[in-house]
C-alpha positions, 0 to 999 in steps of 0.5 A: 558474500551473499550468505554472509550478508543474509546471516548477519541480517538474520541476527538483527531481524529475527528477534522481532519475529519471535513474538509473532509465534505467540500472536495467534494459533493461526500463524504459519511457517509460510507467513513467517517466511514472508515476513522474514523476507520483507524484514531482510529487504527493509534492513538491507535497504537501510544498510545500503542507504547508510553506506554499510552495504554496497548493494541492497539484498533485493538486487542480489536475490531477485528470486526471493522477492516478487517484483510486479509490473511497474506503472509507466503513467499517471492520471493527473486530475489537477496539476500543482493542486494546492487544496491542502496548502500544508501538504503542498509544502511538504510533498515532493510529488502529488501521487496521482492514480495509475493504471488503465482508465477502463480497468474493472477494479479500482484499488484505493490506498490511504495516502503515500508515505514519504518514500525512499528517494535512494531506491532504484525504482520503487521510491514511493508515490511521494517521489514517483508521482504514482500511487502505490509505487513504494518498495514494500506496500506498492509491490505487496498490493500489486503482487496480490492483485496480479496473482488473482488475475487483475494485473490491469487494476487502477491504483490510487489513494484517498489522499494524494499527498504525503501527510508528514507527522512533523511541521513542514520545515522539518519534513522537506527532503525526507526519505523514510517510508512507513515501515522501513525505519530508515529515515527521518520523517514518517507519515501520519493518518490523514485528517478528516479535513484532508480526506474530505478535500481530496475526496472529490479527486477520488470520486472523479477517478471512480467516475472516469474509470467506472470500475466493477469493484473498488478495493479499499486497502485498510480501514481508512480508505474504506471509511472515506468511501463509506462517508459518501453514503454517510456510513461508518464501520464497526470492526474493520476486520469483520468486513475484510473480503466482504462486499459492501454496497456504495450507493453514492458511487453505484459500485460495490466495495471489497475491503482488503487488508492494508499491505503493511499488515497483510502477512500478519493479519491474514493469519489472525483472520484464520486464512492461509495466504493462498486461501486469502488470495483465492477468496479475493479472486472469487469475490472479485470475479463475482463482482466483475462478472455482475458488472 
């Protein structure tokens, strides 16, 4: 039965993988396998939600999919915050930071996706109220940090509420997660106004945690932090895994790839997966030792 499910799923997800073979000379079999597993996971979850599959693939083959430690608390800064009224209308929960308040590393995402309320556990911050708890992005970044020795990282987002790409009347009760292609409403990039409004929460978290290093995931999370120093980036990928001073926070930034694109961009930047992890480990160890 399991083999039949996997085989039928391969027919659906494999065509989209073939172009990856030609994207870069650095694409490796290991990267393709990771991407295939991710797409099988997303495909089976979609089939499960639509009633065509009795059990999602990740529940049948847990050994294929890394499941990092799931958080059990959140750092609520402003209950029922309505600083962005339009986001307050569309969100299910405010996705607050989660993790030890004395963590050496603080990970910053962009914003929560709409989430997957039907998921068994990893529903996403819009439903759990905890940052980086989505089935794909949350597990990928948490697995990455745990694999380099920082299982006790603190996770948060630059914007704490899900920013939908449709009006509030259409977004209520949505159930898609960016990248899953499995729901009605996806997220958009936060606006400059939303980032600025929520930035005070982010600064408060940095002041509370006092990390030795801040790890922004992706371009937008990195830029919202650099805005505090009135700086901007030209070419985000040129700065991946390269420490950047943030004078306003008195804490160095170490940008990493956004988990949604991590597997593909690791190869495009010329890394093997293990090389990327080892570089991250070395940089974080150096920054934390210096702190």
